C-alpha positions as CSV (number, residue, x, y, z in Angstrom):
1,A,12.4,-80.6,21.8
2,A,15.6,-79.9,21.2
3,A,18.1,-76.8,22.3
4,P,18.6,-75.5,18.7
5,A,22.5,-74.9,19.0
6,E,25.2,-75.9,21.7
7,A,24.5,-74.3,25.0
8,A,26.5,-74.1,28.3
9,P,28.1,-77.2,29.8
10,P,27.1,-78.5,33.3
11,A,28.5,-77.1,36.2
12,T,31.3,-79.7,37.6
13,P,30.2,-81.5,40.4
14,D,32.0,-79.4,43.1
15,A,30.9,-75.8,41.6
16,E,29.8,-73.2,44.2
17,P,26.1,-73.4,43.9
18,G,24.5,-70.9,42.1
19,A,27.5,-70.3,39.5
20,P,26.7,-69.9,36.1
21,A,26.6,-73.4,34.4
22,T,29.5,-71.3,31.6
23,A,32.0,-71.3,34.6
24,A,32.7,-75.2,33.3
25,V,34.5,-76.6,31.1
26,T,34.2,-80.1,29.8
27,E,36.1,-82.5,27.5
28,E,33.3,-83.2,25.6
29,S,33.0,-79.3,24.3
30,K,37.2,-79.8,23.3
31,N,36.6,-83.4,21.5
32,D,34.1,-81.0,18.9
33,Q,31.2,-83.0,20.7
34,L,28.0,-81.6,21.2
35,G,28.0,-80.5,25.0
36,S,25.2,-81.0,27.5
37,V,22.6,-78.5,27.9
38,I,21.4,-77.9,31.9
39,V,17.9,-76.7,32.4
40,T,16.0,-75.8,35.5
41,A,12.4,-76.5,33.5
42,Q,11.7,-78.9,36.5
43,R,12.1,-76.7,39.2
44,R,16.0,-78.2,39.5
45,E,18.6,-79.1,37.4
46,T,18.7,-81.8,34.6
47,N,20.0,-82.4,31.4
48,L,18.1,-81.5,29.0
49,Q,18.5,-84.9,26.7
50,Q,16.8,-86.8,30.3
51,T,14.4,-84.1,30.9
52,P,10.4,-85.2,29.5
53,I,9.3,-81.9,27.7
54,A,9.2,-79.9,25.1
55,I,12.2,-77.6,25.8
56,T,14.3,-75.0,23.3
57,V,17.2,-73.6,25.2
58,F,19.1,-70.3,23.7
59,S,22.8,-70.1,25.3
60,P,24.6,-66.8,25.2
61,E,26.3,-68.0,22.6
62,L,23.3,-69.0,20.6
63,L,21.5,-65.4,21.2
64,Q,24.9,-63.7,19.3
65,Q,24.7,-65.8,16.5
66,R,20.8,-65.2,15.8
67,G,21.3,-61.1,16.5
68,A,18.7,-61.7,19.7
69,G,18.4,-58.8,22.0
70,S,14.9,-60.3,23.1
71,I,11.9,-62.3,22.9
72,R,11.0,-60.6,20.4
73,D,13.9,-61.1,18.1
74,L,13.4,-65.1,18.4
75,A,10.5,-65.1,16.5
76,G,10.0,-68.1,14.1
77,Q,12.8,-70.1,15.9
78,V,11.1,-71.9,18.5
79,P,8.7,-74.8,16.9
80,N,5.0,-73.6,16.7
81,L,5.7,-70.5,19.0
82,Y,4.2,-67.4,17.1
83,V,5.9,-64.5,18.5
84,A,4.1,-61.0,17.3
85,R,7.0,-59.3,15.5
86,T,5.0,-56.0,15.9
87,T,2.7,-54.9,19.0
88,L,1.3,-52.2,20.6
89,S,4.8,-51.1,22.3
90,Y,8.3,-51.9,22.4
91,T,7.6,-53.8,26.0
92,T,4.4,-55.2,25.0
93,Q,4.4,-58.6,23.7
94,T,1.9,-61.1,22.9
95,Y,2.7,-64.6,21.8
96,S,0.8,-67.8,20.8
97,L,2.1,-71.6,21.2
98,R,1.0,-74.8,19.5
99,G,-1.9,-72.7,17.9
100,I,-3.3,-70.7,21.6
101,G,-2.4,-67.4,22.6
102,E,-3.8,-64.3,23.8
103,T,-4.3,-61.2,21.4
104,D,-5.3,-58.8,23.9
105,P,-2.2,-57.5,25.6
106,I,-4.4,-56.6,28.7
107,Q,-5.7,-60.0,29.5
108,E,-4.1,-62.7,31.4
109,P,-1.6,-64.6,29.3
110,V,-1.5,-68.7,28.6
111,V,2.0,-68.3,27.5
112,A,3.5,-67.6,30.8
113,T,6.8,-65.2,31.2
114,Y,8.9,-65.6,34.1
115,I,11.9,-63.8,34.5
116,D,14.0,-65.1,37.5
117,D,11.2,-67.5,38.1
118,V,9.1,-64.5,38.8
119,Y,5.1,-64.6,37.0
120,Q,4.7,-61.5,35.0
121,P,1.2,-61.0,35.5
122,R,0.1,-59.2,32.0
123,Q,1.8,-58.6,28.5
124,L,2.1,-55.5,28.9
125,S,5.5,-54.4,30.2
126,S,6.5,-58.1,30.2
127,L,9.2,-57.4,27.4
128,F,12.9,-56.8,28.4
129,D,16.4,-56.9,26.7
130,F,18.2,-59.3,27.1
131,N,21.6,-58.0,29.6
132,D,24.1,-61.0,30.9
133,V,21.6,-63.6,30.2
134,Q,22.6,-67.3,31.2
135,R,20.2,-69.0,29.0
136,V,16.3,-68.4,28.1
137,E,14.0,-71.8,28.0
138,V,10.9,-72.1,26.0
139,L,8.4,-74.9,27.5
140,R,5.8,-76.4,25.1
141,G,2.6,-77.4,26.3
142,P,0.3,-76.9,29.5
143,Q,2.9,-76.3,32.5
144,G,-0.5,-76.5,35.3
145,T,1.7,-78.4,38.2
146,L,4.5,-76.6,38.8
147,Y,4.2,-73.3,37.6
148,G,2.3,-70.1,39.0
149,R,-0.5,-69.4,36.8
150,N,-2.3,-69.2,33.6
151,S,0.8,-71.4,32.0
152,S,-2.3,-73.2,29.9
153,A,0.0,-73.3,26.4
154,G,3.3,-72.9,27.3
155,A,5.6,-71.2,29.5
156,I,8.9,-68.8,28.7
157,R,11.6,-68.3,31.2
158,V,14.5,-65.5,31.1
159,I,17.5,-66.8,33.6
160,S,19.6,-64.1,34.6
161,A,23.7,-64.8,35.7
162,D,23.7,-64.4,39.5
163,P,26.8,-63.2,41.1
164,N,29.5,-65.4,42.6
165,N,33.1,-65.3,43.3
166,E,34.2,-64.8,40.4
167,F,34.8,-61.5,38.6
168,H,33.1,-60.7,35.7
169,T,32.3,-57.9,33.5
170,S,30.7,-57.0,29.9
171,D,30.5,-53.8,28.2
172,S,29.2,-52.9,24.2
173,L,28.4,-50.4,22.9
174,T,26.0,-50.8,19.4
175,Y,25.6,-48.8,16.6
176,G,23.0,-49.2,13.2
177,N,21.2,-47.5,10.8
178,Y,18.1,-45.5,12.1
179,N,20.6,-44.3,14.5
180,A,20.5,-47.0,16.7
181,I,22.5,-47.2,20.4
182,K,22.9,-49.5,22.0
183,A,24.8,-49.6,25.2
184,Q,25.1,-52.2,27.6
185,A,27.1,-52.7,31.1
186,S,27.3,-55.5,33.5
187,V,29.5,-56.4,36.5
188,S,29.5,-59.3,38.9
189,G,32.0,-59.9,41.6
190,P,32.5,-60.7,45.0
191,L,32.5,-58.1,48.1
192,I,32.9,-61.0,50.8
193,K,34.7,-63.9,49.3
194,D,32.3,-67.1,49.6
195,E,29.3,-65.1,51.3
196,L,28.6,-61.5,49.6
197,A,28.0,-61.4,45.7
198,L,27.0,-58.0,44.0
199,S,26.1,-57.9,39.9
200,I,24.5,-55.0,38.5
201,A,23.5,-54.6,34.4
202,Y,22.1,-51.4,32.9
203,T,21.0,-51.2,29.1
204,R,20.4,-48.4,27.1
205,N,18.4,-48.6,23.7
206,R,17.6,-45.7,21.3
207,R,16.6,-46.2,17.7
208,D,15.4,-43.6,15.6
209,G,11.6,-44.5,13.9
210,I,11.2,-45.9,11.0
211,D,8.3,-45.1,9.8
212,Y,7.1,-41.1,8.4
213,D,4.2,-39.6,9.1
214,P,3.4,-36.2,7.5
215,T,0.6,-35.1,9.8
216,L,2.9,-35.0,13.0
217,R,6.0,-34.3,10.7
218,R,8.3,-36.4,12.5
219,D,9.2,-40.1,11.8
220,V,7.2,-42.4,14.3
221,N,7.8,-46.2,15.9
222,R,10.5,-45.2,17.8
223,I,12.5,-46.8,20.8
224,D,13.6,-45.3,24.0
225,V,14.0,-47.8,26.4
226,D,16.4,-47.7,29.4
227,S,16.8,-50.7,32.1
228,G,18.6,-52.0,34.9
229,R,19.3,-54.8,37.4
230,V,21.0,-55.2,40.6
231,K,21.2,-58.8,42.0
232,L,22.5,-59.1,45.6
233,R,23.7,-62.5,47.1
234,W,24.1,-63.5,50.7
235,T,25.7,-67.2,51.3
236,P,26.4,-66.6,55.5
237,S,26.6,-70.7,55.9
238,E,27.0,-73.6,53.6
239,K,23.5,-74.0,54.7
240,W,21.9,-70.8,53.4
241,E,21.8,-68.7,49.5
242,L,19.9,-65.5,50.5
243,Q,19.6,-63.5,47.2
244,A,17.6,-59.9,46.1
245,T,17.0,-58.3,43.0
246,L,15.8,-55.4,41.7
247,T,14.9,-54.1,38.3
248,G,13.5,-51.3,36.7
249,T,12.6,-50.0,33.0
250,V,11.3,-46.5,32.0
251,D,10.1,-47.1,28.4
252,R,9.7,-44.0,26.4
253,S,9.3,-45.6,22.5
254,D,6.3,-44.5,20.3
255,T,3.4,-46.5,21.0
256,R,2.8,-48.7,17.6
257,S,1.7,-46.1,14.1
258,Y,-0.2,-48.2,11.9
259,I,-0.1,-47.9,7.9
260,P,-3.5,-47.6,6.8
261,I,-4.8,-48.6,3.2
262,R,-6.7,-45.5,2.4
263,Q,-3.6,-43.1,1.7
264,P,-4.1,-39.4,0.1
265,G,-3.3,-39.9,-3.8
266,G,-5.0,-43.8,-3.6
267,G,-1.1,-45.3,-3.5
268,L,-0.1,-47.5,-0.5
269,S,3.4,-46.6,1.2
270,K,4.5,-49.2,3.8
271,T,6.4,-46.8,5.8
272,T,4.1,-43.7,6.2
273,S,1.6,-43.3,8.2
274,F,-1.1,-40.3,9.1
275,S,-2.0,-40.5,12.4
276,E,-3.4,-37.0,13.8
277,V,-2.4,-38.5,17.2
278,Q,0.9,-38.5,19.4
279,P,2.4,-41.6,20.2
280,Y,3.2,-41.5,23.3
281,Q,3.9,-43.9,26.0
282,H,5.3,-43.7,29.4
283,L,6.0,-46.5,31.3
284,N,7.7,-46.9,34.6
285,N,8.3,-50.4,35.6
286,G,10.1,-51.6,39.1
287,S,10.1,-55.0,41.0
288,A,12.1,-56.2,44.0
289,S,12.1,-60.0,44.9
290,L,14.0,-62.3,47.4
291,R,14.8,-65.6,46.8
292,A,15.8,-67.8,50.1
293,I,16.9,-71.2,49.7
294,F,17.8,-73.6,52.9
295,H,19.7,-76.8,52.1
296,A,18.2,-78.8,55.0
297,D,20.8,-81.8,54.2
298,K,21.9,-83.3,51.1
299,H,18.8,-84.8,50.3
300,I,16.0,-81.4,50.9
301,D,16.1,-77.8,49.9
302,L,13.7,-75.3,51.2
303,K,13.3,-73.0,48.7
304,S,11.5,-68.7,49.1
305,I,10.1,-66.7,46.3
306,S,8.9,-63.4,47.2
307,S,8.2,-61.0,45.2
308,V,6.5,-57.3,44.6
309,N,6.3,-55.9,41.2
310,G,4.0,-53.1,39.2
311,F,4.3,-50.7,36.2
312,D,2.9,-47.4,35.2
313,L,1.9,-46.5,32.0
314,N,0.6,-43.3,31.6
315,P,-0.1,-41.8,28.9
316,V,-0.1,-44.6,26.5
317,F,-2.1,-42.9,23.0
318,Y,-2.5,-45.0,20.2
319,D,-4.8,-44.2,16.9
320,N,-6.4,-47.1,15.6
321,D,-6.6,-45.8,11.9
322,G,-3.5,-44.5,10.7
323,E,-5.8,-41.4,9.2
324,A,-5.3,-37.8,9.6
325,T,-8.8,-37.6,11.1
326,L,-10.5,-39.4,13.8
327,I,-12.3,-42.2,13.3
328,Q,-10.8,-44.3,16.3
329,K,-8.3,-43.9,18.8
330,N,-7.6,-44.3,22.7
331,L,-5.9,-42.2,25.1
332,I,-5.3,-44.5,28.2
333,H,-4.0,-45.1,31.7
334,Y,-2.4,-48.8,33.0
335,A,-1.3,-49.2,36.4
336,S,-0.7,-52.6,37.8
337,G,0.7,-54.3,41.4
338,D,1.2,-57.7,41.7
339,F,3.0,-59.3,45.1
340,T,3.9,-63.1,44.6
341,Q,4.8,-65.9,47.4
342,E,6.2,-69.4,46.2
343,L,7.3,-71.5,48.9
344,Q,8.7,-75.2,47.5
345,V,10.1,-77.9,49.4
346,N,12.4,-79.6,47.0
347,G,13.9,-83.9,47.2
348,H,16.7,-85.3,45.5
349,Y,17.0,-89.2,46.3
350,D,18.5,-91.6,43.9
351,A,15.8,-92.8,42.6
352,L,13.1,-90.3,44.1
353,S,13.0,-86.4,43.4
354,F,10.2,-84.1,44.2
355,T,9.2,-80.6,44.1
356,T,6.0,-79.6,46.2
357,G,4.4,-76.2,47.7
358,A,2.2,-72.9,47.4
359,F,1.8,-70.2,45.6
360,Y,0.1,-67.3,46.2
361,L,-0.9,-63.3,44.0
362,H,-2.5,-60.5,44.9
363,E,-2.7,-58.3,41.9
364,R,-4.9,-55.0,41.2
365,F,-5.0,-53.7,37.7
366,Y,-6.3,-50.3,36.8
367,V,-7.4,-49.1,34.0
368,Q,-9.0,-45.6,32.9
369,R,-9.3,-45.5,29.1
370,D,-11.0,-43.2,27.1
371,G,-12.2,-44.3,23.8
372,Y,-13.3,-42.2,20.9
373,S,-14.9,-43.7,17.8
374,R,-16.8,-43.4,15.3
375,K,-19.9,-44.8,14.4
376,N,-20.1,-45.5,10.9
377,A,-18.1,-46.2,8.2
378,M,-18.7,-42.5,6.5
379,P,-16.3,-40.0,6.2
380,T,-17.5,-37.2,8.4
381,D,-16.2,-34.0,10.5
382,P,-16.1,-34.5,14.2
383,A,-16.3,-30.7,14.7
384,L,-19.1,-30.7,12.6
385,N,-20.8,-33.8,13.5
386,P,-20.3,-34.7,17.0
387,E,-23.0,-37.1,17.2
388,N,-21.8,-39.5,14.7
389,Y,-18.9,-40.4,17.2
390,G,-18.9,-42.6,20.6
391,T,-17.1,-41.1,23.2
392,L,-16.6,-43.1,27.0
393,R,-13.8,-43.2,29.6
394,A,-13.9,-46.7,31.1
395,H,-12.4,-46.7,34.8
396,N,-12.2,-49.8,36.3
397,I,-10.1,-51.9,38.5
398,T,-9.4,-56.0,39.0
399,T,-8.1,-57.1,41.5
400,T,-6.9,-61.0,41.6
401,D,-6.2,-63.0,44.8
402,S,-5.3,-66.7,43.3
403,F,-3.3,-69.7,45.7
404,A,-1.8,-72.9,44.6
405,L,-0.8,-76.2,46.4
406,F,1.3,-78.4,44.2
407,G,3.4,-81.4,44.0
408,E,5.1,-83.1,41.6
409,A,7.6,-86.5,42.1
410,N,9.6,-88.3,39.6
411,L,10.0,-92.0,40.7
412,K,13.0,-94.2,38.9
413,V,11.2,-97.6,38.9
414,T,14.1,-99.3,37.2
415,D,17.3,-98.4,35.5
416,W,15.2,-97.8,32.6
417,A,11.8,-96.3,33.2
418,T,10.9,-93.7,35.3
419,I,7.5,-92.0,36.0
420,T,6.0,-88.6,36.9
421,G,2.8,-87.8,39.0
422,G,1.6,-84.0,39.7
423,I,-1.3,-82.1,40.7
424,R,-1.8,-78.8,41.6
425,E,-5.0,-76.6,43.1
426,T,-5.8,-73.2,42.6
427,L,-7.8,-71.5,44.3
428,E,-9.5,-68.1,42.8
429,H,-11.2,-65.0,43.5
430,K,-11.8,-61.5,41.2
431,S,-13.7,-58.2,42.6
432,F,-14.3,-55.8,39.3
433,R,-15.1,-52.1,40.3
434,F,-16.4,-50.3,37.5
435,N,-17.1,-46.5,37.2
436,N,-17.6,-45.3,33.5
437,K,-18.3,-42.3,32.3
438,T,-19.8,-40.2,28.9
439,I,-17.4,-37.9,27.4
440,D,-16.6,-35.1,25.0
441,L,-14.4,-35.1,22.1
442,A,-12.2,-33.2,24.1
443,G,-12.4,-34.8,26.8
444,N,-15.0,-33.5,29.5
445,V,-17.2,-35.4,31.2
446,T,-21.0,-34.9,30.6
447,G,-22.5,-37.6,32.5
448,Q,-22.6,-41.4,34.2
449,S,-22.6,-44.5,31.9
450,I,-22.1,-47.3,34.1
451,Q,-21.4,-47.8,37.6
452,G,-21.1,-51.2,40.3
453,D,-19.0,-53.9,41.2
454,G,-19.0,-58.0,40.7
455,S,-16.7,-60.4,41.7
456,D,-16.5,-64.6,41.5
457,H,-14.5,-67.0,42.5
458,W,-13.4,-70.3,40.4
459,G,-11.5,-73.5,41.9
460,A,-9.4,-75.7,39.0
461,L,-7.6,-79.2,39.9
462,T,-4.7,-79.2,37.0
463,P,-3.1,-82.8,37.2
464,K,-0.2,-84.5,34.8
465,A,1.5,-88.1,34.7
466,S,4.8,-89.1,32.5
467,L,6.2,-92.6,31.8
468,A,9.9,-91.4,30.4
469,L,11.7,-94.7,28.7
470,Q,15.7,-94.3,28.7
471,Y,15.7,-96.9,26.0
472,A,19.8,-96.5,25.8
473,Q,21.9,-93.7,27.4
474,S,21.5,-91.6,24.4
475,T,17.8,-92.6,24.0
476,L,14.6,-91.0,25.7
477,Q,10.9,-91.8,25.3
478,Y,8.4,-89.9,26.8
479,F,4.5,-90.3,27.0
480,T,2.3,-87.3,28.9
481,Y,-1.1,-86.6,29.8
482,S,-1.3,-82.7,31.3
483,R,-4.4,-80.3,32.2
484,G,-4.1,-76.8,32.1
485,F,-5.9,-73.8,32.9
486,K,-6.3,-69.9,32.2
487,S,-8.0,-68.1,35.0
488,G,-11.8,-66.6,34.6
489,G,-11.9,-62.9,35.0
490,F,-14.3,-59.9,34.0
491,D,-15.2,-58.2,30.6
492,N,-12.7,-55.4,31.1
493,R,-14.4,-53.9,27.8
494,A,-17.9,-54.3,28.9
495,T,-19.9,-51.0,28.1
496,N,-23.2,-52.6,29.5
497,I,-23.7,-52.7,33.5
498,D,-25.2,-56.4,33.2
499,L,-22.3,-58.0,31.1
500,A,-19.7,-56.0,33.0
501,K,-21.0,-57.9,36.2
502,R,-21.1,-61.4,34.8
503,G,-17.8,-62.8,35.2
504,F,-16.5,-65.6,32.4
505,N,-15.4,-69.1,33.6
506,P,-11.8,-70.6,33.0
507,E,-10.4,-72.1,30.1
508,Y,-9.5,-75.9,30.0
509,V,-7.4,-77.5,28.1
510,N,-6.4,-81.7,27.8
511,S,-2.8,-82.0,26.6
512,Y,-1.7,-85.7,24.8
513,E,2.2,-85.7,24.3
514,T,4.8,-87.9,23.1
515,G,8.5,-87.1,22.2
516,L,11.6,-89.3,21.4
517,K,15.1,-87.3,22.7
518,N,17.7,-88.6,20.7
519,E,22.0,-88.4,20.5
520,F,24.0,-90.1,17.5
521,F,27.5,-90.7,15.9
522,D,29.0,-89.9,19.2
523,R,27.2,-86.7,20.6
524,H,27.5,-85.2,17.2
525,L,24.2,-85.0,16.6
526,R,21.1,-84.6,18.6
527,A,17.3,-84.8,17.1
528,N,14.1,-84.4,19.4
529,V,11.0,-85.1,18.2
530,A,7.5,-84.0,20.0
531,V,4.0,-84.9,18.7
532,F,0.8,-83.4,20.8
533,Y,-3.2,-83.3,20.6
534,N,-4.8,-80.4,22.5
535,D,-8.4,-80.3,23.5
536,Y,-9.6,-77.2,24.9
537,R,-12.8,-76.2,26.5
538,D,-14.7,-73.0,27.6
539,L,-12.2,-70.8,25.0
540,Q,-12.1,-67.3,26.3
541,V,-13.1,-65.5,23.1
542,S,-15.0,-62.0,22.1
543,Y,-18.2,-63.1,20.3
544,T,-21.3,-61.4,20.0
545,D,-24.6,-62.5,22.6
546,P,-27.6,-62.3,20.5
547,A,-29.4,-60.8,24.1
548,Y,-27.2,-57.6,23.7
549,P,-27.2,-57.0,20.2
550,G,-24.7,-54.8,18.7
551,T,-22.5,-55.1,21.8
552,T,-19.1,-57.4,21.7
553,V,-18.9,-59.2,24.8
554,R,-16.3,-61.8,26.4
555,G,-16.9,-65.3,27.4
556,N,-16.8,-68.6,27.0
557,A,-18.4,-69.5,23.8
558,G,-15.1,-71.7,22.3
559,K,-14.3,-75.6,21.8
560,A,-11.2,-76.0,19.9
561,H,-8.2,-78.5,19.5
562,T,-5.0,-78.3,18.1
563,A,-2.8,-81.0,16.7
564,G,1.1,-81.5,15.5
565,A,4.8,-81.9,15.8
566,E,7.9,-80.6,15.7
567,L,11.7,-81.4,15.6
568,E,14.9,-79.6,16.5
569,T,17.9,-80.7,15.6
570,D,21.3,-80.0,16.0
571,A,24.8,-81.2,14.1
572,R,28.2,-80.1,15.3
573,L,30.6,-81.6,11.7
574,P,34.0,-81.3,11.2
575,F,35.8,-78.0,10.2
576,G,34.0,-75.6,12.6
577,L,30.5,-76.3,11.1
578,G,27.3,-76.2,13.2
579,V,24.0,-76.6,11.7
580,Q,20.4,-76.7,13.5
581,F,17.0,-77.1,12.1
582,A,13.6,-76.3,14.1
583,G,10.6,-76.7,12.7
584,G,7.0,-77.4,13.9
585,Y,3.7,-78.5,12.2
586,V,0.2,-77.7,13.7
587,R,-3.4,-77.8,13.1
588,A,-5.6,-75.4,15.3
589,V,-9.3,-75.2,14.6
590,Y,-12.2,-73.8,16.4
591,D,-14.3,-76.8,16.8
592,T,-17.4,-74.4,17.8
593,Y,-17.2,-70.4,18.2
594,K,-20.9,-69.0,17.9
595,N,-21.3,-65.4,16.9
596,A,-17.7,-64.6,16.4
597,G,-18.7,-62.3,13.9
598,G,-22.1,-60.8,14.9
599,A,-25.1,-62.7,15.4
600,G,-25.4,-65.9,13.1
601,V,-21.7,-65.3,12.0
602,N,-19.9,-68.3,13.5
603,A,-16.3,-69.3,13.1
604,D,-16.5,-73.2,13.9
605,G,-14.8,-75.0,12.0
606,N,-11.9,-72.2,10.7
607,P,-8.3,-72.0,12.0
608,L,-7.4,-70.5,15.5
609,V,-6.2,-66.6,15.1
610,N,-2.3,-66.0,14.9
611,A,-1.7,-70.0,14.3
612,P,0.4,-70.7,10.8
613,K,0.0,-74.5,10.2
614,W,4.3,-74.6,9.1
615,N,7.5,-73.1,10.7
616,Y,10.9,-73.8,10.8
617,S,14.0,-72.1,11.1
618,V,17.1,-73.1,9.5
619,G,20.6,-71.9,11.2
620,A,24.3,-72.7,10.5
621,S,27.8,-71.2,12.3
622,Y,31.3,-71.6,10.7
623,D,34.5,-71.2,12.3
624,V,36.3,-69.2,9.2
625,P,40.0,-70.4,9.6
626,L,41.5,-66.7,8.7
627,P,45.3,-67.0,8.9
628,A,45.0,-64.1,11.8
629,P,44.6,-64.4,15.4
630,G,41.3,-64.8,17.0
631,L,38.2,-66.4,15.9
632,F,36.4,-65.5,13.2
633,R,33.0,-67.0,13.1
634,L,30.3,-66.3,10.7
635,A,26.4,-67.2,11.3
636,G,23.1,-67.3,9.6
637,D,19.6,-68.6,10.0
638,V,16.4,-68.5,7.7
639,N,13.1,-68.5,9.5
640,Y,9.9,-69.4,7.9
641,T,6.1,-68.9,8.7
642,S,3.4,-70.1,6.6
643,E,-0.2,-68.2,6.0
644,F,-2.4,-67.0,8.9
645,W,-5.3,-65.4,10.0
646,N,-5.4,-62.4,12.6
647,T,-9.4,-63.3,13.5
648,A,-11.0,-66.1,13.5
649,L,-13.2,-65.0,11.1
650,T,-10.4,-65.4,8.0
651,R,-11.8,-62.8,6.0
652,P,-9.3,-61.5,3.2
653,Q,-8.8,-58.7,5.4
654,D,-7.5,-60.9,8.4
655,H,-5.3,-62.8,6.3
656,V,-0.9,-62.7,6.9
657,P,0.4,-64.5,3.5
658,D,3.6,-66.6,4.1
659,Q,6.9,-65.0,4.7
660,A,10.4,-65.8,5.3
661,F,13.1,-64.0,6.8
662,V,17.2,-64.0,6.5
663,N,19.5,-62.9,9.5
664,G,23.2,-63.3,10.2
665,T,26.5,-62.2,11.7
666,F,29.6,-62.0,11.9
667,S,32.3,-62.0,14.9
668,W,35.7,-61.6,15.6
669,T,36.6,-62.8,19.3
670,S,40.4,-61.9,20.5
671,P,42.5,-64.8,21.1
672,N,42.1,-64.5,25.2
673,D,38.3,-63.7,24.4
674,R,38.3,-60.3,25.6
675,Y,37.3,-58.3,23.2
676,V,34.7,-59.3,20.5
677,V,33.6,-57.4,17.5
678,V,30.2,-58.6,16.0
679,L,28.4,-57.2,12.8
680,T,25.0,-58.0,12.4
681,S,22.4,-58.0,10.1
682,R,18.7,-58.7,10.7
683,N,15.8,-59.4,7.7
684,I,18.6,-58.9,5.0
685,L,16.4,-59.3,2.2
686,D,14.2,-56.6,3.6
687,S,11.0,-58.4,3.3
688,Q,8.2,-56.0,3.9
689,K,5.1,-58.1,3.6
690,R,2.5,-57.4,6.3
691,V,3.2,-59.6,9.5
692,S,-0.6,-58.4,10.9
693,S,-3.6,-56.9,9.6
694,N,-6.9,-55.6,10.9
695,F,-10.3,-54.6,9.8
696,T,-13.3,-53.5,11.2
697,P,-16.6,-53.5,8.9
698,G,-18.5,-50.7,11.1
699,T,-16.3,-48.3,10.9
700,G,-14.2,-48.9,7.8
701,V,-11.1,-48.9,9.3
702,R,-8.2,-51.3,8.2
703,F,-4.6,-51.0,9.0
704,L,-1.2,-53.0,8.2
705,N,2.0,-53.3,10.1
706,F,5.1,-54.1,8.4
707,P,8.2,-55.7,10.0
708,D,11.4,-53.7,10.8
709,P,13.2,-53.3,7.4
710,R,16.8,-54.6,7.2
711,T,18.7,-53.6,10.0
712,V,22.7,-53.7,9.9
713,L,24.5,-53.1,13.4
714,L,28.1,-53.3,14.7
715,T,28.9,-54.1,18.1
716,L,32.4,-53.6,20.1
717,K,32.3,-55.7,23.3
718,Y,34.7,-56.4,25.9
719,Q,34.1,-58.8,28.4
720,L,36.3,-60.5,31.5
């Protein structure tokens, strides 16, 4: 896979360790060639075109051209990556990659997210606004050798700029329709030259609601987020680098207000929710990490990455029907705290490079969920017929301890052939303590439901083998076998004591991939191709166990396979024109999935959830030759996603139609590069096809989600 547009050239050989790659300027960029793209997907700096992994890279320049403020804005722009356009809350995000994903945000992900090499164990609170970002890397395929946990489908890495000896600042103010206001500021520079450097970044993001709720008499689906980051880097000698990072996020955005099919008057307004539940979400998130690097000699580096991370999401209220009556609602308190420690030994020799080390994670995940649900599809009044409602308070704690030893080595056996071998052994222990109560409609405890605890442990061996052939300086082919896994666990939503105590096993994938990376026409065209086949066993899904009729179970009930191809191209043409293409095809099928919709209702042979067969993105940028000082650039992209289903049952109510989105920017950069003005429009054609659909026959609930409408934003930026 290729970077969808030019990224920064590599740092010069004598560049300061840790300096951002954007500091270097090469002759290549002056000659209008495609610049080199440096990635760290293999835990060391490598050229993208010589890295035998399918990777998409977004540089700061490309993020600006695409108007992308977060990973959610990259939806449709990475081959075979599905990014849900609407989720439970602003800072919650779910993903599917090459047909495999996790739709429940409280479950552990299969597409792992890393922020500055720190693993995010939950999809809740995992989304951050980009600010002073050096690059974003999307690694496709299992990353079971080098990366922490649960990277069986791939990994998303957000790398922010480290402070160094160069002073720089970037400050911007954005205003747009729906009273959207985003203020961002970052400053970085030396406190003590060659020894101590500091960077600070802050984002304030506000927007009015894009929908209206006549029941609550207010607009809904608002954004209200503040986030900040501080980095302190100390280099006491040539051998030592130490960097401490503190981050914090306060999110008071709405939870998602759904659009119900049943609306007063019989019509369907795509911008009206009738929910009676206030969409409260109070999230406080914070993390602290310490990265220490010891350069033992010119060949060996020792690295330690320690982190403490946690969030408190209390309350988070959401209505699962969008109607102005009690049918299904949840009043929840989530809290998570985790500690991770990773130790690495990195070796760099002429013919051999390697990374080996150990990883440890401890996490405590707390849930209190008050659930209210009508027992049937008949319209009833909860005040008159409380017996028609199921009410339960789930109260549980999941504790995870994960330890892994890993290693990967690359051996250059000839000038044109390199073999890679890697292995990771993971040992995990989980405990699950639950104390569920029955409650009344007012939230008062009326009795005990289930109480107890369970524990289990698992081990997983995930190897990798790869052969890379450098046919010419500009042509690389690789062949890779890798194995990934997703941790086992317990059913957080279980309401039966036997099911609550019963753990489910890890999910495994065997992946086979070949890729071809090419550059043509004196580095004016880059074209990268990948073809893959994934075999998933013990797939973790929700189903009905005939031994427990009427109860949904989380467990290993599925087998699946996915197969597909991906193409990414980047062309630098005359007259300041650049064109990029990124496209993917995937066939993702459940081989077996028994009792997916109840006893005897199977999903064997059905497409996987959130797995569109086709997706592609076409982007272009043009340096407009206007008779005025500065650089005027027009950029746009069109991304298309074919139809898919939100559940494994492929009912008409679960169908999401194919759709396309058009985005564009027009920017001016002053001759000295200090001042930038950007006009951005997303969803220019105001596409209002549904992007997700939910149907629950037992309660008669059916609601839809629609994308954000056309937005227009004007940004004024100062950078130095």
